[in-house]
SELO-629639 format. One record per residue (C-alpha): residue number from 1; residue in three letters; x, y, z. Coordinates in nm, 3 decimals. Last residue first. Example, Ala and Ser with C-alpha at 12.3 -4.5 7.8 and 13.67 -1.06 7.14 Angstrom:
% residues 2
@nr=2, rest=SER, u=1.367, v=-0.106, w=0.714
@nr=1, rest=ALA, u=1.230, v=-0.450, w=0.780
END
This chain:
% residues 174
@nr=174, rest=HIS, u=13.071, v=14.466, w=11.683
@nr=173, rest=ASP, u=13.008, v=14.116, w=11.593
@nr=172, rest=ARG, u=12.960, v=13.928, w=11.926
@nr=171, rest=ARG, u=13.182, v=13.632, w=11.976
@nr=170, rest=GLY, u=13.100, v=13.268, w=12.068
@nr=169, rest=GLY, u=13.170, v=13.150, w=11.719
@nr=168, rest=ARG, u=12.893, v=13.368, w=11.560
@nr=167, rest=HIS, u=12.685, v=13.640, w=11.720
@nr=166, rest=GLY, u=12.309, v=13.708, w=11.599
@nr=165, rest=GLY, u=12.171, v=13.724, w=11.949
@nr=164, rest=SER, u=12.219, v=13.361, w=12.001
@nr=163, rest=ARG, u=11.848, v=13.303, w=11.981
@nr=162, rest=ASN, u=11.815, v=13.466, w=11.643
@nr=161, rest=THR, u=12.104, v=13.256, w=11.502
@nr=160, rest=LEU, u=11.943, v=12.945, w=11.655
@nr=159, rest=GLN, u=11.613, v=13.041, w=11.499
@nr=158, rest=SER, u=11.768, v=13.113, w=11.162
@nr=157, rest=ARG, u=11.968, v=12.781, w=11.145
@nr=156, rest=ILE, u=11.652, v=12.594, w=11.258
@nr=155, rest=ARG, u=11.443, v=12.753, w=10.975
@nr=154, rest=THR, u=11.716, v=12.695, w=10.722
@nr=153, rest=SER, u=11.754, v=12.325, w=10.830
@nr=152, rest=VAL, u=11.379, v=12.281, w=10.811
@nr=151, rest=ALA, u=11.350, v=12.445, w=10.475
@nr=150, rest=THR, u=11.641, v=12.235, w=10.339
@nr=149, rest=ALA, u=11.473, v=11.931, w=10.462
@nr=148, rest=ALA, u=11.148, v=12.021, w=10.282
@nr=147, rest=ALA, u=11.336, v=12.101, w=9.938
@nr=146, rest=THR, u=11.505, v=11.767, w=9.966
@nr=145, rest=LEU, u=11.166, v=11.597, w=10.064
@nr=144, rest=PHE, u=10.984, v=11.746, w=9.789
@nr=143, rest=VAL, u=11.179, v=11.734, w=9.469
@nr=142, rest=PHE, u=11.448, v=11.472, w=9.506
@nr=141, rest=THR, u=11.234, v=11.253, w=9.737
@nr=140, rest=TYR, u=10.951, v=11.273, w=9.486
@nr=139, rest=VAL, u=11.175, v=11.176, w=9.202
@nr=138, rest=ILE, u=11.328, v=10.874, w=9.396
@nr=137, rest=GLN, u=10.968, v=10.776, w=9.516
@nr=136, rest=LEU, u=10.830, v=10.806, w=9.165
@nr=135, rest=ILE, u=11.110, v=10.588, w=9.039
@nr=134, rest=VAL, u=11.024, v=10.326, w=9.282
@nr=133, rest=VAL, u=10.658, v=10.348, w=9.212
@nr=132, rest=VAL, u=10.724, v=10.298, w=8.851
@nr=131, rest=ARG, u=10.949, v=9.999, w=8.929
@nr=130, rest=ALA, u=10.669, v=9.842, w=9.118
@nr=129, rest=SER, u=10.420, v=9.888, w=8.862
@nr=128, rest=GLN, u=10.646, v=9.737, w=8.604
@nr=127, rest=GLY, u=10.730, v=9.415, w=8.798
@nr=126, rest=HIS, u=11.075, v=9.321, w=8.933
@nr=125, rest=ALA, u=11.131, v=9.561, w=9.210
@nr=124, rest=THR, u=11.401, v=9.416, w=9.422
@nr=123, rest=ILE, u=11.461, v=9.348, w=9.801
@nr=122, rest=ASP, u=11.807, v=9.223, w=9.905
@nr=121, rest=GLY, u=11.982, v=9.447, w=9.635
@nr=120, rest=PHE, u=12.152, v=9.673, w=9.891
@nr=119, rest=GLY, u=12.011, v=9.982, w=9.757
@nr=118, rest=VAL, u=12.172, v=10.280, w=9.937
@nr=117, rest=THR, u=11.970, v=10.572, w=9.780
@nr=116, rest=ALA, u=11.874, v=10.686, w=10.122
@nr=115, rest=LEU, u=11.498, v=10.716, w=10.026
@nr=114, rest=THR, u=11.542, v=10.358, w=9.847
@nr=113, rest=VAL, u=11.687, v=10.218, w=10.181
@nr=112, rest=VAL, u=11.414, v=10.392, w=10.372
@nr=111, rest=THR, u=11.145, v=10.268, w=10.135
@nr=110, rest=PHE, u=11.297, v=9.915, w=10.128
@nr=109, rest=TYR, u=11.304, v=9.890, w=10.520
@nr=108, rest=LEU, u=10.935, v=10.006, w=10.557
@nr=107, rest=ALA, u=10.834, v=9.766, w=10.299
@nr=106, rest=ASP, u=11.031, v=9.466, w=10.480
@nr=105, rest=VAL, u=10.896, v=9.583, w=10.809
@nr=104, rest=ARG, u=10.550, v=9.557, w=10.665
@nr=103, rest=THR, u=10.630, v=9.206, w=10.555
@nr=102, rest=TYR, u=10.714, v=9.000, w=10.227
@nr=101, rest=LEU, u=10.938, v=9.203, w=10.024
@nr=100, rest=GLY, u=11.219, v=8.973, w=9.879
@nr=99, rest=GLU, u=11.132, v=8.983, w=9.529
@nr=98, rest=PHE, u=10.888, v=9.243, w=9.422
@nr=97, rest=GLU, u=10.620, v=9.282, w=9.146
@nr=96, rest=GLY, u=10.611, v=8.922, w=9.041
@nr=95, rest=PRO, u=10.303, v=8.815, w=9.208
@nr=94, rest=ASP, u=10.073, v=9.109, w=9.333
@nr=93, rest=ARG, u=10.094, v=9.113, w=9.719
@nr=92, rest=ALA, u=10.403, v=9.305, w=9.682
@nr=91, rest=LEU, u=10.230, v=9.608, w=9.540
@nr=90, rest=ALA, u=10.033, v=9.652, w=9.848
@nr=89, rest=LEU, u=10.342, v=9.643, w=10.062
@nr=88, rest=TYR, u=10.520, v=9.873, w=9.836
@nr=87, rest=ALA, u=10.232, v=10.133, w=9.840
@nr=86, rest=VAL, u=10.203, v=10.101, w=10.237
@nr=85, rest=ALA, u=10.583, v=10.177, w=10.242
@nr=84, rest=PHE, u=10.545, v=10.453, w=10.006
@nr=83, rest=VAL, u=10.277, v=10.624, w=10.216
@nr=82, rest=LEU, u=10.496, v=10.549, w=10.539
@nr=81, rest=VAL, u=10.786, v=10.725, w=10.400
@nr=80, rest=THR, u=10.569, v=11.027, w=10.302
@nr=79, rest=VAL, u=10.411, v=11.045, w=10.639
@nr=78, rest=CYS, u=10.756, v=11.056, w=10.803
@nr=77, rest=MET, u=10.857, v=11.363, w=10.557
@nr=76, rest=LEU, u=10.509, v=11.507, w=10.661
@nr=75, rest=VAL, u=10.588, v=11.487, w=11.025
@nr=74, rest=LEU, u=10.919, v=11.664, w=10.975
@nr=73, rest=ILE, u=10.763, v=11.928, w=10.760
@nr=72, rest=ALA, u=10.482, v=12.007, w=11.024
@nr=71, rest=PHE, u=10.736, v=12.045, w=11.287
@nr=70, rest=ALA, u=10.957, v=12.263, w=11.079
@nr=69, rest=PRO, u=10.664, v=12.456, w=10.968
@nr=68, rest=HIS, u=10.593, v=12.592, w=11.320
@nr=67, rest=THR, u=10.398, v=12.908, w=11.280
@nr=66, rest=GLY, u=10.380, v=13.203, w=11.516
@nr=65, rest=GLU, u=10.580, v=13.443, w=11.298
@nr=64, rest=ARG, u=10.599, v=13.373, w=10.913
@nr=63, rest=GLU, u=10.948, v=13.369, w=10.773
@nr=62, rest=LEU, u=10.848, v=13.418, w=10.432
@nr=61, rest=LEU, u=11.075, v=13.141, w=10.314
@nr=60, rest=VAL, u=10.977, v=12.911, w=10.621
@nr=59, rest=ASP, u=10.601, v=12.972, w=10.562
@nr=58, rest=ARG, u=10.658, v=12.885, w=10.193
@nr=57, rest=ILE, u=10.819, v=12.576, w=10.290
@nr=56, rest=HIS, u=10.496, v=12.486, w=10.503
@nr=55, rest=LYS, u=10.272, v=12.534, w=10.203
@nr=54, rest=LEU, u=10.501, v=12.357, w=9.983
@nr=53, rest=ILE, u=10.501, v=12.050, w=10.226
@nr=52, rest=LEU, u=10.117, v=12.060, w=10.247
@nr=51, rest=TRP, u=10.083, v=12.055, w=9.879
@nr=50, rest=ALA, u=10.333, v=11.780, w=9.837
@nr=49, rest=ILE, u=10.150, v=11.580, w=10.126
@nr=48, rest=VAL, u=9.816, v=11.634, w=9.969
@nr=47, rest=PHE, u=9.936, v=11.508, w=9.608
@nr=46, rest=LEU, u=10.123, v=11.219, w=9.757
@nr=45, rest=SER, u=9.816, v=11.109, w=9.940
@nr=44, rest=VAL, u=9.573, v=11.170, w=9.642
@nr=43, rest=ALA, u=9.806, v=10.946, w=9.422
@nr=42, rest=PHE, u=9.829, v=10.663, w=9.679
@nr=41, rest=ALA, u=9.475, v=10.674, w=9.773
@nr=40, rest=THR, u=9.372, v=10.675, w=9.399
@nr=39, rest=TRP, u=9.621, v=10.382, w=9.315
@nr=38, rest=SER, u=9.492, v=10.168, w=9.596
@nr=37, rest=VAL, u=9.112, v=10.221, w=9.557
@nr=36, rest=LEU, u=9.126, v=10.181, w=9.187
@nr=35, rest=PRO, u=9.340, v=9.859, w=9.241
@nr=34, rest=HIS, u=9.148, v=9.701, w=9.503
@nr=33, rest=GLU, u=9.210, v=9.318, w=9.473
@nr=32, rest=PRO, u=9.572, v=9.393, w=9.370
@nr=31, rest=GLY, u=9.653, v=9.589, w=9.690
@nr=30, rest=PHE, u=9.515, v=9.805, w=9.942
@nr=29, rest=ALA, u=9.272, v=9.752, w=10.233
@nr=28, rest=ARG, u=9.379, v=9.373, w=10.256
@nr=27, rest=ALA, u=9.675, v=9.444, w=10.486
@nr=26, rest=PRO, u=9.438, v=9.620, w=10.739
@nr=25, rest=ILE, u=9.628, v=9.938, w=10.859
@nr=24, rest=LEU, u=9.764, v=9.859, w=11.206
@nr=23, rest=PHE, u=10.143, v=9.863, w=11.132
@nr=22, rest=TYR, u=10.104, v=10.188, w=10.956
@nr=21, rest=VAL, u=9.880, v=10.333, w=11.251
@nr=20, rest=THR, u=10.176, v=10.238, w=11.489
@nr=19, rest=VAL, u=10.426, v=10.412, w=11.258
@nr=18, rest=LEU, u=10.202, v=10.731, w=11.255
@nr=17, rest=VAL, u=10.162, v=10.723, w=11.643
@nr=16, rest=LEU, u=10.532, v=10.688, w=11.705
@nr=15, rest=VAL, u=10.599, v=10.965, w=11.443
@nr=14, rest=THR, u=10.360, v=11.188, w=11.646
@nr=13, rest=GLY, u=10.516, v=11.110, w=11.974
@nr=12, rest=GLY, u=10.854, v=11.190, w=11.832
@nr=11, rest=ILE, u=10.751, v=11.500, w=11.694
@nr=10, rest=ALA, u=10.580, v=11.600, w=11.989
@nr=9, rest=ALA, u=10.887, v=11.534, w=12.201
@nr=8, rest=TRP, u=11.092, v=11.738, w=11.983
@nr=7, rest=ARG, u=10.840, v=12.007, w=12.029
@nr=6, rest=ARG, u=10.837, v=11.984, w=12.393
@nr=5, rest=LEU, u=11.224, v=11.981, w=12.408
@nr=4, rest=PRO, u=11.226, v=12.293, w=12.214
@nr=3, rest=ASP, u=10.970, v=12.474, w=12.448
@nr=2, rest=PRO, u=11.165, v=12.379, w=12.773
@nr=1, rest=MET, u=11.000, v=12.093, w=12.988
END
């Protein structure tokens, strides 16, 4: 299998494993029964993901050889979505926080809809904690995931330019 295909297969496999873990996390591990554990795990997760994203963005900007920041960034973007989905799922167990969010699929769906800024209105944050987490997701997306996506596209564009020998439009610049 060619190297780029192997990397995309690795990303796909990693995402599949992460989503599987998301669906296997015990539902009662987080939520209103364990507020300190829930909020601490949420905050630490977002901090660690942000730090790792920034580290890999630095690798892209410095064009470090032998690194694969695009792979890591794409996986971290997926982990971010899943962390917010777990947070929404946990918050939904507290009465009054969400309307329409009952399952893991609902939480994942709401996270992606919020990430995409679509907002269909079928699931709504009613409680103050839920609204704070939604605001945090929007800001986190603007700051970290937008920068991460820009870094990935920059890295891919650079690699494509290097592979094509620096020529554009099928013609070499002389």
